[in-house]
N, C-alpha and C positions, 0 to 999 in steps of 0.2 A: 336875610336870606335875600335870593333869587328874586328881582321883582317881575322879571322871564315867566319864571315856574309862576308866580300866584296868577299873572295874567294868562298865561298857558290853560292853567286848571279852571281860570273861572269863564275862559272862552269855554272849554269841555262842555263844563257845567252848563251854562248857559245855551248850548245846544241842547243837551239832553232836556231840559228845560223846554224849550222851545219847539222841538221835533220830536214829536210822538213816536216815529219810526226810528230814531235814532235811540229813544229812553225805552225801546223794546228791547233792543240788544246789551245795550251798558243801563243796569237797571239794579233796582238795591238786592238783586239776587246773585251778583256777580263779583268777582272778586277783583275785579277792575274798577266798579262802580266804589267798592270799599276803599279799597287803598285812594281812589281819586279823594273822595270825600273824607277821608281822617286826613290825608296830605291838606286840603285844603283848608282843613277845620285845626291843626296844627302851625299852620304858615301866619294863619290870621288871626290865631288868639280864642278859635271858638270855642261852645262848647259843643260836641259832637251829635250828641242825642238831641241838644235843643235844636241843630241844624238839619238834623233828619227829618224830625217832626215837618219843621216848615216849610222846609224843599221838597221832599217827595207828598206832601197832601199838595204837591202843584203838579205834578207829573202826571202825563197821561203817555198811554200805551197803545201801539197800533203797529199790530202782526204785517209785516209784508205782505204781498197780494201771492197768491198763490201761483208757482211756477208753470207754464204750457207745456 
């Protein structure tokens, strides 16, 4: 599989992990997140349940400020 695809997915997962505002929108309850994690695990030969448990424990979520 493409190393570029692996790198792109890892970059987005890293951003979700580092930025609570991004995690607020792309969270474990969204289809986009679920597809991203499934692809990451498939491409890297990881157990999805184990990855989710470890990765999601590191996430923080921050709602955007109210619109004025």
